[in-house]
All heavy atoms as TSV, in Angstrom:
chain	resi	resn	atom	element	x	y	z
A	1	MET	N	N	181.022	53.824	64.714
A	1	MET	CA	C	179.601	53.485	64.321
A	1	MET	C	C	178.873	54.827	64.430
A	1	MET	O	O	178.925	55.495	65.474
A	1	MET	CB	C	179.053	52.439	65.221
A	1	MET	CG	C	177.633	52.161	65.001
A	1	MET	SD	S	177.221	50.588	65.903
A	1	MET	CE	C	175.653	51.040	66.602
A	2	PRO	N	N	178.101	55.265	63.487
A	2	PRO	CA	C	177.334	56.448	63.577
A	2	PRO	C	C	176.253	56.324	64.689
A	2	PRO	O	O	175.831	55.220	64.944
A	2	PRO	CB	C	176.606	56.570	62.264
A	2	PRO	CG	C	177.331	55.644	61.297
A	2	PRO	CD	C	178.014	54.649	62.217
A	3	ASP	N	N	175.790	57.324	65.266
A	3	ASP	CA	C	174.784	57.338	66.300
A	3	ASP	C	C	173.351	57.212	65.681
A	3	ASP	O	O	172.831	58.087	65.179
A	3	ASP	CB	C	174.862	58.604	67.125
A	3	ASP	CG	C	173.911	58.665	68.271
A	3	ASP	OD1	O	173.280	57.623	68.582
A	3	ASP	OD2	O	173.819	59.688	68.963
A	4	PRO	N	N	172.706	55.958	65.804
A	4	PRO	CA	C	171.477	55.691	65.271
A	4	PRO	C	C	170.350	56.432	65.956
A	4	PRO	O	O	169.334	56.647	65.403
A	4	PRO	CB	C	171.275	54.207	65.334
A	4	PRO	CG	C	172.299	53.713	66.396
A	4	PRO	CD	C	173.394	54.717	66.428
A	5	THR	N	N	170.585	56.898	67.205
A	5	THR	CA	C	169.516	57.543	67.960
A	5	THR	C	C	169.289	58.913	67.360
A	5	THR	O	O	168.169	59.441	67.528
A	5	THR	CB	C	169.846	57.697	69.389
A	5	THR	OG1	O	171.161	58.282	69.601
A	5	THR	CG2	C	169.943	56.365	70.101
A	6	ARG	N	N	170.173	59.502	66.642
A	6	ARG	CA	C	169.977	60.824	65.951
A	6	ARG	C	C	168.976	60.667	64.828
A	6	ARG	O	O	168.286	61.582	64.487
A	6	ARG	CB	C	171.291	61.304	65.409
A	6	ARG	CG	C	172.293	61.770	66.572
A	6	ARG	CD	C	173.494	62.422	66.011
A	6	ARG	NE	N	173.107	63.591	65.271
A	6	ARG	CZ	C	174.013	64.232	64.539
A	6	ARG	NH1	N	175.248	63.921	64.415
A	6	ARG	NH2	N	173.601	65.400	63.926
A	7	ALA	N	N	168.833	59.478	64.299
A	7	ALA	CA	C	167.851	59.229	63.303
A	7	ALA	C	C	166.518	58.731	63.878
A	7	ALA	O	O	165.551	58.385	63.106
A	7	ALA	CB	C	168.374	58.218	62.279
A	8	GLY	N	N	166.387	58.667	65.213
A	8	GLY	CA	C	165.216	58.166	65.857
A	8	GLY	C	C	165.050	56.720	66.038
A	8	GLY	O	O	163.988	56.152	66.330
A	9	VAL	N	N	166.140	56.027	65.737
A	9	VAL	CA	C	166.209	54.551	65.809
A	9	VAL	C	C	166.105	54.116	67.297
A	9	VAL	O	O	166.870	54.608	68.150
A	9	VAL	CB	C	167.470	53.957	65.148
A	9	VAL	CG1	C	167.582	52.454	65.353
A	9	VAL	CG2	C	167.506	54.265	63.696
A	10	ARG	N	N	165.275	53.090	67.582
A	10	ARG	CA	C	165.146	52.680	68.929
A	10	ARG	C	C	165.409	51.173	69.086
A	10	ARG	O	O	165.541	50.622	70.165
A	10	ARG	CB	C	163.697	52.961	69.490
A	10	ARG	CG	C	163.429	54.451	69.675
A	10	ARG	CD	C	162.191	54.706	70.229
A	10	ARG	NE	N	161.173	53.933	69.414
A	10	ARG	CZ	C	159.892	54.242	69.336
A	10	ARG	NH1	N	159.423	55.290	69.819
A	10	ARG	NH2	N	159.040	53.522	68.592
A	11	HIS	N	N	165.487	50.452	67.931
A	11	HIS	CA	C	165.725	49.029	68.004
A	11	HIS	C	C	166.856	48.700	66.902
A	11	HIS	O	O	166.745	49.258	65.802
A	11	HIS	CB	C	164.457	48.267	67.632
A	11	HIS	CG	C	163.307	48.490	68.530
A	11	HIS	ND1	N	163.097	47.695	69.659
A	11	HIS	CD2	C	162.348	49.379	68.519
A	11	HIS	CE1	C	162.035	48.232	70.309
A	11	HIS	NE2	N	161.571	49.177	69.590
A	12	LEU	N	N	167.780	47.902	67.389
A	12	LEU	CA	C	168.712	47.396	66.401
A	12	LEU	C	C	168.667	45.904	66.381
A	12	LEU	O	O	168.546	45.194	67.437
A	12	LEU	CB	C	170.183	47.786	66.803
A	12	LEU	CG	C	170.583	49.186	66.690
A	12	LEU	CD1	C	172.031	49.460	67.157
A	12	LEU	CD2	C	170.528	49.765	65.301
A	13	LEU	N	N	168.632	45.323	65.196
A	13	LEU	CA	C	168.651	43.849	65.015
A	13	LEU	C	C	169.766	43.512	64.144
A	13	LEU	O	O	169.819	43.933	62.986
A	13	LEU	CB	C	167.289	43.355	64.394
A	13	LEU	CG	C	167.237	41.917	64.106
A	13	LEU	CD1	C	167.206	41.047	65.344
A	13	LEU	CD2	C	166.009	41.542	63.245
A	14	PHE	N	N	170.688	42.687	64.643
A	14	PHE	CA	C	171.835	42.338	63.872
A	14	PHE	C	C	171.482	40.863	63.325
A	14	PHE	O	O	171.073	39.980	64.028
A	14	PHE	CB	C	173.135	42.189	64.722
A	14	PHE	CG	C	173.653	43.527	65.136
A	14	PHE	CD1	C	173.285	44.065	66.302
A	14	PHE	CD2	C	174.458	44.126	64.311
A	14	PHE	CE1	C	173.771	45.311	66.715
A	14	PHE	CE2	C	175.005	45.423	64.631
A	14	PHE	CZ	C	174.644	45.974	65.840
A	15	ASN	N	N	171.705	40.706	62.051
A	15	ASN	CA	C	171.466	39.386	61.413
A	15	ASN	C	C	172.511	39.123	60.382
A	15	ASN	O	O	173.345	39.987	60.174
A	15	ASN	CB	C	170.062	39.371	60.712
A	15	ASN	CG	C	169.862	40.358	59.633
A	15	ASN	OD1	O	170.745	41.136	59.364
A	15	ASN	ND2	N	168.707	40.394	59.147
A	16	HIS	N	N	172.556	37.896	59.951
A	16	HIS	CA	C	173.593	37.415	58.981
A	16	HIS	C	C	175.013	37.641	59.561
A	16	HIS	O	O	175.892	38.145	58.912
A	16	HIS	CB	C	173.401	38.110	57.595
A	16	HIS	CG	C	172.199	37.833	56.922
A	16	HIS	ND1	N	171.780	36.611	56.451
A	16	HIS	CD2	C	171.036	38.645	56.844
A	16	HIS	CE1	C	170.579	36.637	55.969
A	16	HIS	NE2	N	170.044	37.851	56.198
A	17	ILE	N	N	175.208	37.360	60.752
A	17	ILE	CA	C	176.463	37.440	61.391
A	17	ILE	C	C	177.393	36.309	60.884
A	17	ILE	O	O	177.010	35.124	61.044
A	17	ILE	CB	C	176.360	37.342	62.956
A	17	ILE	CG1	C	175.478	38.529	63.377
A	17	ILE	CG2	C	177.691	37.397	63.575
A	17	ILE	CD1	C	175.070	38.394	64.870
A	18	ILE	N	N	178.553	36.679	60.334
A	18	ILE	CA	C	179.479	35.696	59.772
A	18	ILE	C	C	180.814	35.878	60.535
A	18	ILE	O	O	181.395	36.950	60.522
A	18	ILE	CB	C	179.651	35.909	58.282
A	18	ILE	CG1	C	178.364	35.870	57.561
A	18	ILE	CG2	C	180.689	34.913	57.749
A	18	ILE	CD1	C	177.606	34.518	57.650
A	19	PRO	N	N	181.397	34.768	61.108
A	19	PRO	CA	C	180.851	33.413	61.202
A	19	PRO	C	C	179.689	33.467	62.367
A	19	PRO	O	O	179.669	34.333	63.215
A	19	PRO	CB	C	182.010	32.650	61.734
A	19	PRO	CG	C	182.909	33.564	62.399
A	19	PRO	CD	C	182.711	34.914	61.734
A	20	GLN	N	N	178.813	32.579	62.181
A	20	GLN	CA	C	177.644	32.470	63.099
A	20	GLN	C	C	178.139	32.251	64.470
A	20	GLN	O	O	179.130	31.405	64.714
A	20	GLN	CB	C	176.833	31.308	62.634
A	20	GLN	CG	C	175.594	31.122	63.484
A	20	GLN	CD	C	174.687	29.968	62.979
A	20	GLN	OE1	O	174.943	29.355	62.054
A	20	GLN	NE2	N	173.626	29.699	63.637
A	21	LEU	N	N	177.510	32.786	65.433
A	21	LEU	CA	C	177.850	32.602	66.826
A	21	LEU	C	C	177.520	31.166	67.273
A	21	LEU	O	O	176.373	30.709	67.013
A	21	LEU	CB	C	177.166	33.566	67.748
A	21	LEU	CG	C	177.469	35.071	67.518
A	21	LEU	CD1	C	176.513	35.922	68.409
A	21	LEU	CD2	C	178.824	35.348	67.843
A	22	PRO	N	N	178.403	30.433	67.827
A	22	PRO	CA	C	178.185	29.027	68.122
A	22	PRO	C	C	177.085	28.884	69.284
A	22	PRO	O	O	176.598	27.740	69.532
A	22	PRO	CB	C	179.497	28.403	68.538
A	22	PRO	CG	C	180.338	29.574	68.926
A	22	PRO	CD	C	179.797	30.778	68.182
A	23	SER	N	N	176.912	29.837	70.085
A	23	SER	CA	C	176.041	29.725	71.244
A	23	SER	C	C	175.373	31.072	71.524
A	23	SER	O	O	175.947	32.096	71.394
A	23	SER	CB	C	176.836	29.243	72.506
A	23	SER	OG	O	176.046	29.364	73.635
A	24	ARG	N	N	174.074	31.038	72.012
A	24	ARG	CA	C	173.464	32.263	72.399
A	24	ARG	C	C	174.092	32.960	73.554
A	24	ARG	O	O	174.012	34.119	73.759
A	24	ARG	CB	C	171.948	32.014	72.738
A	24	ARG	CG	C	171.137	31.731	71.445
A	24	ARG	CD	C	169.691	31.475	71.732
A	24	ARG	NE	N	169.011	31.051	70.590
A	24	ARG	CZ	C	167.847	31.625	70.192
A	24	ARG	NH1	N	167.191	32.482	70.928
A	24	ARG	NH2	N	167.280	31.159	69.090
A	25	ALA	N	N	174.829	32.184	74.292
A	25	ALA	CA	C	175.589	32.639	75.497
A	25	ALA	C	C	176.624	33.672	75.067
A	25	ALA	O	O	177.058	34.544	75.830
A	25	ALA	CB	C	176.241	31.535	76.303
A	26	LEU	N	N	177.070	33.679	73.906
A	26	LEU	CA	C	178.091	34.638	73.338
A	26	LEU	C	C	177.525	35.863	72.812
A	26	LEU	O	O	178.261	36.716	72.414
A	26	LEU	CB	C	178.953	33.924	72.222
A	26	LEU	CG	C	179.728	32.698	72.754
A	26	LEU	CD1	C	180.366	31.994	71.546
A	26	LEU	CD2	C	180.715	33.075	73.822
A	27	GLU	N	N	176.166	35.981	72.773
A	27	GLU	CA	C	175.655	37.228	72.162
A	27	GLU	C	C	176.006	38.497	73.058
A	27	GLU	O	O	176.339	39.523	72.485
A	27	GLU	CB	C	174.175	37.099	72.194
A	27	GLU	CG	C	173.677	36.113	71.104
A	27	GLU	CD	C	172.140	35.908	71.076
A	27	GLU	OE1	O	171.482	36.684	71.767
A	27	GLU	OE2	O	171.739	34.997	70.358
A	28	GLY	N	N	176.007	38.389	74.325
A	28	GLY	CA	C	176.385	39.539	75.131
A	28	GLY	C	C	177.802	40.011	74.884
A	28	GLY	O	O	178.043	41.170	74.576
A	29	PRO	N	N	178.836	39.062	74.979
A	29	PRO	CA	C	180.197	39.498	74.623
A	29	PRO	C	C	180.292	39.945	73.209
A	29	PRO	O	O	181.066	40.906	72.884
A	29	PRO	CB	C	180.919	38.173	74.865
A	29	PRO	CG	C	180.168	37.377	75.814
A	29	PRO	CD	C	178.744	37.728	75.503
A	30	TRP	N	N	179.569	39.390	72.312
A	30	TRP	CA	C	179.640	39.869	70.859
A	30	TRP	C	C	179.155	41.267	70.678
A	30	TRP	O	O	179.716	42.027	69.965
A	30	TRP	CB	C	178.818	38.948	69.974
A	30	TRP	CG	C	178.940	39.248	68.532
A	30	TRP	CD1	C	179.896	38.906	67.649
A	30	TRP	CD2	C	178.001	40.146	67.757
A	30	TRP	NE1	N	179.650	39.542	66.386
A	30	TRP	CE2	C	178.463	40.266	66.471
A	30	TRP	CE3	C	176.785	40.791	68.097
A	30	TRP	CZ2	C	177.896	41.000	65.488
A	30	TRP	CZ3	C	176.210	41.599	67.166
A	30	TRP	CH2	C	176.738	41.642	65.878
A	31	ARG	N	N	178.091	41.660	71.424
A	31	ARG	CA	C	177.502	43.034	71.357
A	31	ARG	C	C	178.620	43.996	71.907
A	31	ARG	O	O	178.609	45.150	71.568
A	31	ARG	CB	C	176.222	43.158	72.220
A	31	ARG	CG	C	175.070	42.662	71.363
A	31	ARG	CD	C	173.852	42.826	72.191
A	31	ARG	NE	N	173.462	41.491	72.676
A	31	ARG	CZ	C	172.572	41.128	73.530
A	31	ARG	NH1	N	171.934	42.100	74.154
A	31	ARG	NH2	N	172.277	39.929	73.764
A	32	GLY	N	N	179.327	43.549	72.907
A	32	GLY	CA	C	180.443	44.366	73.466
A	32	GLY	C	C	180.060	45.733	73.819
A	32	GLY	O	O	179.068	45.953	74.660
A	33	HIS	N	N	180.708	46.743	73.319
A	33	HIS	CA	C	180.488	48.173	73.692
A	33	HIS	C	C	179.280	48.771	73.028
A	33	HIS	O	O	178.937	49.892	73.256
A	33	HIS	CB	C	181.755	48.942	73.405
A	33	HIS	CG	C	181.940	49.240	71.935
A	33	HIS	ND1	N	182.516	48.199	71.146
A	33	HIS	CD2	C	181.763	50.243	71.116
A	33	HIS	CE1	C	182.661	48.646	69.903
A	33	HIS	NE2	N	182.188	49.891	69.838
A	34	ARG	N	N	178.568	48.073	72.109
A	34	ARG	CA	C	177.481	48.656	71.411
A	34	ARG	C	C	176.417	49.171	72.392
A	34	ARG	O	O	175.707	50.109	72.109
A	34	ARG	CB	C	176.821	47.566	70.461
A	34	ARG	CG	C	177.697	47.308	69.277
A	34	ARG	CD	C	177.148	46.064	68.439
A	34	ARG	NE	N	178.006	45.747	67.376
A	34	ARG	CZ	C	179.040	44.949	67.458
A	34	ARG	NH1	N	179.321	44.305	68.571
A	34	ARG	NH2	N	179.733	44.630	66.408
A	35	SER	N	N	176.120	48.443	73.522
A	35	SER	CA	C	175.072	48.846	74.382
A	35	SER	C	C	175.515	50.106	75.165
A	35	SER	O	O	174.640	50.882	75.749
A	35	SER	CB	C	174.767	47.798	75.471
A	35	SER	OG	O	175.832	47.406	76.149
A	36	GLN	N	N	176.802	50.526	75.200
A	36	GLN	CA	C	177.259	51.804	75.708
A	36	GLN	C	C	177.059	52.938	74.787
A	36	GLN	O	O	176.806	54.045	75.164
A	36	GLN	CB	C	178.768	51.679	76.144
A	36	GLN	CG	C	178.949	50.652	77.225
A	36	GLN	CD	C	180.448	50.373	77.434
A	36	GLN	OE1	O	181.283	50.946	76.752
A	36	GLN	NE2	N	180.788	49.538	78.343
A	37	ILE	N	N	177.001	52.621	73.495
A	37	ILE	CA	C	176.828	53.640	72.469
A	37	ILE	C	C	175.321	53.851	72.122
A	37	ILE	O	O	174.911	54.934	71.994
A	37	ILE	CB	C	177.588	53.205	71.120
A	37	ILE	CG1	C	179.146	53.160	71.428
A	37	ILE	CG2	C	177.284	54.154	70.086
A	37	ILE	CD1	C	179.891	52.522	70.350
A	38	PHE	N	N	174.605	52.708	72.004
A	38	PHE	CA	C	173.206	52.826	71.689
A	38	PHE	C	C	172.393	52.373	72.874
A	38	PHE	O	O	172.555	51.299	73.356
A	38	PHE	CB	C	172.949	51.796	70.521
A	38	PHE	CG	C	171.534	51.826	69.999
A	38	PHE	CD1	C	171.007	52.922	69.323
A	38	PHE	CD2	C	170.698	50.775	70.338
A	38	PHE	CE1	C	169.650	52.925	68.911
A	38	PHE	CE2	C	169.373	50.725	69.944
A	38	PHE	CZ	C	168.859	51.835	69.207
A	39	HIS	N	N	171.370	53.143	73.284
A	39	HIS	CA	C	170.602	52.883	74.438
A	39	HIS	C	C	169.232	52.310	74.210
A	39	HIS	O	O	168.422	52.247	75.126
A	39	HIS	CB	C	170.613	54.149	75.285
A	39	HIS	CG	C	171.974	54.686	75.727
A	39	HIS	ND1	N	172.738	53.929	76.552
A	39	HIS	CD2	C	172.628	55.694	75.330
A	39	HIS	CE1	C	173.797	54.618	76.679
A	39	HIS	NE2	N	173.815	55.679	75.889
A	40	GLY	N	N	168.967	51.959	73.013
A	40	GLY	CA	C	167.703	51.265	72.631
A	40	GLY	C	C	167.883	49.811	72.728
A	40	GLY	O	O	168.809	49.254	73.388
A	41	THR	N	N	166.889	49.063	72.195
A	41	THR	CA	C	166.863	47.591	72.270
A	41	THR	C	C	167.968	47.066	71.208
A	41	THR	O	O	167.848	47.523	70.067
A	41	THR	CB	C	165.503	47.041	71.934
A	41	THR	OG1	O	164.556	47.623	72.936
A	41	THR	CG2	C	165.457	45.551	71.941
A	42	ILE	N	N	168.765	46.160	71.639
A	42	ILE	CA	C	169.684	45.549	70.700
A	42	ILE	C	C	169.440	44.012	70.787
A	42	ILE	O	O	169.410	43.426	71.800
A	42	ILE	CB	C	171.181	45.798	71.105
A	42	ILE	CG1	C	171.509	47.276	71.159
A	42	ILE	CG2	C	172.109	45.009	70.211
A	42	ILE	CD1	C	172.855	47.716	71.639
A	43	ARG	N	N	169.274	43.407	69.555
A	43	ARG	CA	C	168.980	42.006	69.526
A	43	ARG	C	C	169.918	41.368	68.395
A	43	ARG	O	O	170.208	41.991	67.446
A	43	ARG	CB	C	167.556	41.708	69.236
A	43	ARG	CG	C	166.650	42.038	70.181
A	43	ARG	CD	C	165.219	41.672	69.886
A	43	ARG	NE	N	164.437	42.090	70.940
A	43	ARG	CZ	C	163.203	41.654	71.254
A	43	ARG	NH1	N	162.761	40.749	70.492
A	43	ARG	NH2	N	162.510	42.109	72.221
A	44	VAL	N	N	170.159	40.096	68.624
A	44	VAL	CA	C	170.897	39.322	67.576
A	44	VAL	C	C	169.808	38.418	66.983
A	44	VAL	O	O	169.180	37.678	67.761
A	44	VAL	CB	C	171.989	38.449	68.256
A	44	VAL	CG1	C	172.670	37.603	67.116
A	44	VAL	CG2	C	173.086	39.433	68.798
A	45	GLY	N	N	169.655	38.485	65.678
A	45	GLY	CA	C	168.636	37.651	65.038
A	45	GLY	C	C	169.065	36.229	64.906
A	45	GLY	O	O	170.272	35.845	64.829
A	46	HIS	N	N	168.071	35.309	64.840
A	46	HIS	CA	C	168.275	33.896	64.691
A	46	HIS	C	C	167.394	33.366	63.543
A	46	HIS	O	O	166.380	34.030	63.258
A	46	HIS	CB	C	167.943	33.141	65.984
A	46	HIS	CG	C	168.722	33.627	67.156
A	46	HIS	ND1	N	168.236	34.529	68.044
A	46	HIS	CD2	C	169.979	33.327	67.597
A	46	HIS	CE1	C	169.140	34.716	69.015
A	46	HIS	NE2	N	170.223	34.056	68.711
A	47	ASP	N	N	167.786	32.259	62.988
A	47	ASP	CA	C	166.952	31.636	61.993
A	47	ASP	C	C	165.540	31.401	62.519
A	47	ASP	O	O	165.420	30.913	63.612
A	47	ASP	CB	C	167.553	30.347	61.481
A	47	ASP	CG	C	168.773	30.462	60.668
A	47	ASP	OD1	O	169.058	31.583	60.157
A	47	ASP	OD2	O	169.506	29.469	60.532
A	48	GLY	N	N	164.559	31.796	61.701
A	48	GLY	CA	C	163.190	31.605	62.205
A	48	GLY	C	C	162.590	32.821	62.889
A	48	GLY	O	O	161.388	32.767	63.110
A	49	ASP	N	N	163.326	33.836	63.224
A	49	ASP	CA	C	162.879	35.006	63.878
A	49	ASP	C	C	161.868	35.727	62.924
A	49	ASP	O	O	162.207	35.729	61.726
A	49	ASP	CB	C	163.871	35.938	64.327
A	49	ASP	CG	C	164.606	35.454	65.622
A	49	ASP	OD1	O	164.164	34.453	66.167
A	49	ASP	OD2	O	165.599	36.160	65.981
A	50	PHE	N	N	160.799	36.228	63.426
A	50	PHE	CA	C	159.828	37.002	62.624
A	50	PHE	C	C	159.598	38.277	63.301
A	50	PHE	O	O	159.063	38.325	64.471
A	50	PHE	CB	C	158.567	36.236	62.350
A	50	PHE	CG	C	157.606	36.861	61.449
A	50	PHE	CD1	C	157.708	36.901	60.163
A	50	PHE	CD2	C	156.560	37.589	62.101
A	50	PHE	CE1	C	156.884	37.607	59.302
A	50	PHE	CE2	C	155.565	38.235	61.261
A	50	PHE	CZ	C	155.781	38.227	59.865
A	51	LEU	N	N	159.886	39.398	62.695
A	51	LEU	CA	C	159.650	40.726	63.233
A	51	LEU	C	C	158.429	41.366	62.497
A	51	LEU	O	O	158.395	41.298	61.288
A	51	LEU	CB	C	160.966	41.613	62.985
A	51	LEU	CG	C	161.550	42.238	64.213
A	51	LEU	CD1	C	162.063	41.181	65.077
A	51	LEU	CD2	C	162.604	43.208	63.769
A	52	SER	N	N	157.517	41.921	63.237
A	52	SER	CA	C	156.442	42.688	62.662
A	52	SER	C	C	156.411	44.078	63.277
A	52	SER	O	O	156.678	44.182	64.469
A	52	SER	CB	C	155.164	41.956	62.706
A	52	SER	OG	O	154.795	41.760	64.110
A	53	LEU	N	N	155.970	45.004	62.373
A	53	LEU	CA	C	155.878	46.443	62.827
A	53	LEU	C	C	154.382	46.794	62.573
A	53	LEU	O	O	154.135	47.185	61.464
A	53	LEU	CB	C	156.861	47.294	62.048
A	53	LEU	CG	C	158.275	46.838	61.984
A	53	LEU	CD1	C	159.125	47.597	60.986
A	53	LEU	CD2	C	158.912	46.924	63.404
A	54	PRO	N	N	153.589	46.709	63.539
A	54	PRO	CA	C	152.219	46.938	63.331
A	54	PRO	C	C	151.886	48.429	62.858
A	54	PRO	O	O	152.599	49.414	63.270
A	54	PRO	CB	C	151.594	46.774	64.705
A	54	PRO	CG	C	152.471	45.882	65.473
A	54	PRO	CD	C	153.821	46.214	64.931
A	55	LEU	N	N	151.028	48.591	61.911
A	55	LEU	CA	C	150.637	49.898	61.378
A	55	LEU	C	C	150.148	50.854	62.481
A	55	LEU	O	O	149.526	50.497	63.422
A	55	LEU	CB	C	149.544	49.697	60.349
A	55	LEU	CG	C	149.167	50.900	59.520
A	55	LEU	CD1	C	150.287	51.355	58.623
A	55	LEU	CD2	C	147.940	50.576	58.684
A	56	ARG	N	N	150.681	52.056	62.400
A	56	ARG	CA	C	150.341	53.189	63.296
A	56	ARG	C	C	150.718	52.832	64.806
A	56	ARG	O	O	149.920	53.104	65.701
A	56	ARG	CB	C	148.832	53.574	63.223
A	56	ARG	CG	C	148.490	54.062	61.897
A	56	ARG	CD	C	146.984	54.515	61.867
A	56	ARG	NE	N	146.554	54.795	60.508
A	56	ARG	CZ	C	146.068	53.827	59.700
A	56	ARG	NH1	N	146.019	52.531	60.088
A	56	ARG	NH2	N	145.705	54.059	58.543
A	57	SER	N	N	151.785	52.194	64.929
A	57	SER	CA	C	152.202	51.782	66.212
A	57	SER	C	C	153.776	51.902	66.404
A	57	SER	O	O	154.537	51.834	65.407
A	57	SER	CB	C	151.789	50.318	66.541
A	57	SER	OG	O	152.448	49.862	67.689
A	58	ASP	N	N	154.297	52.107	67.502
A	58	ASP	CA	C	155.694	52.106	67.805
A	58	ASP	C	C	156.205	50.732	68.311
A	58	ASP	O	O	157.372	50.548	68.557
A	58	ASP	CB	C	156.059	53.172	68.943
A	58	ASP	CG	C	155.794	54.532	68.477
A	58	ASP	OD1	O	155.782	54.803	67.228
A	58	ASP	OD2	O	155.595	55.453	69.355
A	59	GLU	N	N	155.250	49.751	68.284
A	59	GLU	CA	C	155.593	48.436	68.760
A	59	GLU	C	C	156.446	47.700	67.820
A	59	GLU	O	O	156.225	47.749	66.546
A	59	GLU	CB	C	154.275	47.686	69.055
A	59	GLU	CG	C	154.542	46.368	69.637
A	59	GLU	CD	C	153.123	45.613	69.896
A	59	GLU	OE1	O	152.125	46.116	69.471
A	59	GLU	OE2	O	153.263	44.509	70.506
A	60	VAL	N	N	157.329	46.821	68.273
A	60	VAL	CA	C	158.084	45.919	67.476
A	60	VAL	C	C	157.853	44.525	68.069
A	60	VAL	O	O	158.118	44.294	69.166
A	60	VAL	CB	C	159.607	46.215	67.394
A	60	VAL	CG1	C	160.418	45.198	66.687
A	60	VAL	CG2	C	159.907	47.560	66.928
A	61	ARG	N	N	157.217	43.618	67.226
A	61	ARG	CA	C	156.900	42.235	67.706
A	61	ARG	C	C	157.991	41.345	67.228
A	61	ARG	O	O	158.154	41.231	66.003
A	61	ARG	CB	C	155.485	41.926	67.316
A	61	ARG	CG	C	154.411	42.685	67.917
A	61	ARG	CD	C	153.122	42.225	67.414
A	61	ARG	NE	N	152.024	43.205	67.905
A	61	ARG	CZ	C	150.855	43.221	67.294
A	61	ARG	NH1	N	150.582	42.418	66.312
A	61	ARG	NH2	N	149.978	44.077	67.689
A	62	LEU	N	N	158.506	40.511	68.054
A	62	LEU	CA	C	159.377	39.413	67.685
A	62	LEU	C	C	158.790	38.173	68.080
A	62	LEU	O	O	158.454	37.867	69.203
A	62	LEU	CB	C	160.768	39.673	68.313
A	62	LEU	CG	C	161.759	38.502	68.088
A	62	LEU	CD1	C	162.183	38.450	66.639
A	62	LEU	CD2	C	163.020	38.703	68.988
A	63	THR	N	N	158.488	37.256	67.033
A	63	THR	CA	C	157.992	35.928	67.384
A	63	THR	C	C	158.922	34.941	66.832
A	63	THR	O	O	159.710	35.181	65.945
A	63	THR	CB	C	156.614	35.826	66.827
A	63	THR	OG1	O	156.576	36.106	65.422
A	63	THR	CG2	C	155.618	36.770	67.495
């Protein structure tokens, strides 16, 4: 996996995971070694999640 931090990426959101994880409890094991490679925020998206990136801000809002 290329290093996303070199591009200034601070948040990773994985979505459309096939097959779908049967439980949120499996998200940690599914992420595996990714958190050792990428030191920003890593999330697994779910149906109904809404991300917004406010103008002129570094904030990422998840509702």
